[in-house]
Structures are given as C-alpha cells and as structure tokens.
BALOBA-1460 file (C-alpha; in Angstrom, 3 decimals):
// residues 81
<rec num="1" residu="m" x="291.931" y="72.106" z="103.768"/>
<rec num="2" residu="s" x="294.823" y="73.593" z="101.909"/>
<rec num="3" residu="w" x="295.028" y="73.948" z="98.170"/>
<rec num="4" residu="l" x="298.001" y="71.594" z="97.946"/>
<rec num="5" residu="h" x="296.208" y="68.894" z="99.921"/>
<rec num="6" residu="n" x="293.169" y="69.197" z="97.637"/>
<rec num="7" residu="v" x="295.290" y="68.984" z="94.492"/>
<rec num="8" residu="l" x="297.257" y="65.976" z="95.709"/>
<rec num="9" residu="a" x="294.068" y="64.193" z="96.786"/>
<rec num="10" residu="g" x="292.633" y="64.422" z="93.281"/>
<rec num="11" residu="d" x="293.796" y="63.307" z="89.881"/>
<rec num="12" residu="s" x="294.567" y="66.316" z="87.722"/>
<rec num="13" residu="e" x="297.128" y="67.693" z="85.328"/>
<rec num="14" residu="i" x="298.250" y="70.128" z="88.025"/>
<rec num="15" residu="k" x="299.021" y="67.227" z="90.356"/>
<rec num="16" residu="g" x="301.123" y="65.601" z="87.644"/>
<rec num="17" residu="e" x="303.063" y="68.800" z="87.027"/>
<rec num="18" residu="l" x="303.739" y="69.291" z="90.745"/>
<rec num="19" residu="q" x="304.901" y="65.702" z="91.122"/>
<rec num="20" residu="e" x="307.193" y="66.076" z="88.119"/>
<rec num="21" residu="l" x="308.734" y="69.238" z="89.585"/>
<rec num="22" residu="a" x="309.186" y="67.520" z="92.953"/>
<rec num="23" residu="a" x="310.890" y="64.560" z="91.274"/>
<rec num="24" residu="r" x="313.221" y="66.877" z="89.355"/>
<rec num="25" residu="a" x="314.042" y="68.778" z="92.557"/>
<rec num="26" residu="h" x="315.117" y="65.523" z="94.248"/>
<rec num="27" residu="d" x="316.873" y="63.927" z="91.249"/>
<rec num="28" residu="e" x="320.550" y="63.926" z="92.187"/>
<rec num="29" residu="t" x="321.599" y="63.014" z="88.644"/>
<rec num="30" residu="l" x="320.648" y="66.555" z="87.550"/>
<rec num="31" residu="p" x="322.960" y="69.505" z="88.089"/>
<rec num="32" residu="a" x="322.348" y="71.484" z="91.276"/>
<rec num="33" residu="k" x="321.149" y="74.511" z="89.299"/>
<rec num="34" residu="e" x="318.397" y="72.509" z="87.538"/>
<rec num="35" residu="r" x="317.253" y="70.997" z="90.852"/>
<rec num="36" residu="l" x="317.172" y="74.448" z="92.427"/>
<rec num="37" residu="v" x="315.149" y="75.856" z="89.529"/>
<rec num="38" residu="a" x="312.679" y="72.957" z="89.799"/>
<rec num="39" residu="m" x="312.365" y="73.540" z="93.554"/>
<rec num="40" residu="m" x="311.785" y="77.263" z="93.026"/>
<rec num="41" residu="e" x="309.127" y="76.574" z="90.368"/>
<rec num="42" residu="l" x="307.436" y="74.080" z="92.688"/>
<rec num="43" residu="g" x="307.433" y="76.582" z="95.541"/>
<rec num="44" residu="s" x="306.074" y="79.339" z="93.308"/>
<rec num="45" residu="a" x="303.279" y="77.107" z="91.998"/>
<rec num="46" residu="v" x="302.233" y="76.018" z="95.485"/>
<rec num="47" residu="e" x="302.375" y="79.584" z="96.810"/>
<rec num="48" residu="a" x="300.241" y="80.860" z="93.908"/>
<rec num="49" residu="g" x="297.715" y="78.075" z="94.427"/>
<rec num="50" residu="e" x="297.472" y="78.809" z="98.154"/>
<rec num="51" residu="k" x="296.913" y="82.519" z="97.418"/>
<rec num="52" residu="i" x="294.154" y="81.688" z="94.947"/>
<rec num="53" residu="q" x="292.515" y="79.351" z="97.480"/>
<rec num="54" residu="a" x="292.719" y="82.045" z="100.186"/>
<rec num="55" residu="a" x="291.063" y="84.557" z="97.853"/>
<rec num="56" residu="i" x="288.300" y="82.073" z="97.029"/>
<rec num="57" residu="n" x="287.739" y="81.336" z="100.719"/>
<rec num="58" residu="e" x="287.592" y="85.060" z="101.481"/>
<rec num="59" residu="l" x="285.005" y="85.613" z="98.751"/>
<rec num="60" residu="e" x="282.892" y="82.722" z="100.004"/>
<rec num="61" residu="e" x="282.994" y="84.095" z="103.560"/>
<rec num="62" residu="s" x="282.034" y="87.597" z="102.461"/>
<rec num="63" residu="v" x="279.064" y="86.291" z="100.488"/>
<rec num="64" residu="d" x="277.827" y="84.253" z="103.464"/>
<rec num="65" residu="d" x="278.091" y="87.214" z="105.866"/>
<rec num="66" residu="e" x="275.766" y="89.435" z="103.878"/>
<rec num="67" residu="p" x="272.241" y="89.659" z="105.260"/>
<rec num="68" residu="k" x="269.518" y="88.057" z="103.176"/>
<rec num="69" residu="y" x="266.391" y="89.965" z="102.197"/>
<rec num="70" residu="v" x="263.087" y="88.807" z="100.749"/>
<rec num="71" residu="w" x="260.030" y="90.658" z="99.533"/>
<rec num="72" residu="r" x="256.945" y="90.176" z="101.737"/>
<rec num="73" residu="n" x="253.720" y="92.091" z="101.300"/>
<rec num="74" residu="g" x="255.441" y="94.690" z="99.166"/>
<rec num="75" residu="a" x="258.275" y="95.331" z="101.638"/>
<rec num="76" residu="k" x="261.883" y="94.171" z="101.655"/>
<rec num="77" residu="v" x="262.403" y="92.230" z="104.915"/>
<rec num="78" residu="k" x="265.661" y="90.941" z="106.405"/>
<rec num="79" residu="v" x="265.594" y="87.169" z="106.901"/>
<rec num="80" residu="d" x="267.395" y="85.545" z="109.833"/>
<rec num="81" residu="k" x="269.656" y="82.667" z="108.940"/>
C-alpha cells in the first residue's frame, strides 16, 4: 500500500494538510499562481512521503533477509525460517 493511501485512510494532521492543499489547488477563486504553488507543495509532500515509505520498506526487507542465529550447546547455529 502506498504512503498516500495509508495517510488518506487514517485520521491525522497530515491528512488534513494534504486535503487543504488539494482544496487550494482546485479553488478557482484563487489566482493561478497560488493554485500552482499549492499544487507544487502537495506534489512535494506526497513525493517526500512516498520516498520515506520506500526507505522504511527497504529497511524492513533487509532486516527480514538476514539469517537468524541462536546459541545451542555453546555454538552459534543458523536457524531456518
């Protein structure tokens, strides 16, 4: 699941901020420059969130791929998953 989907599914301050930026980007009563700035900020926030989520996913995968070892009878033994 993507970061954006997770944020929009929950109830957080980040969700509120993203919704506010989206509303400003679509508000035709605002000047075009302000709508463009809001759209750029929204895009930057979503892109940053997706990058953070990708980094977290990568870390979780690398931790799971490492072999597990336990001590048995004074020796370190690799444990099958």
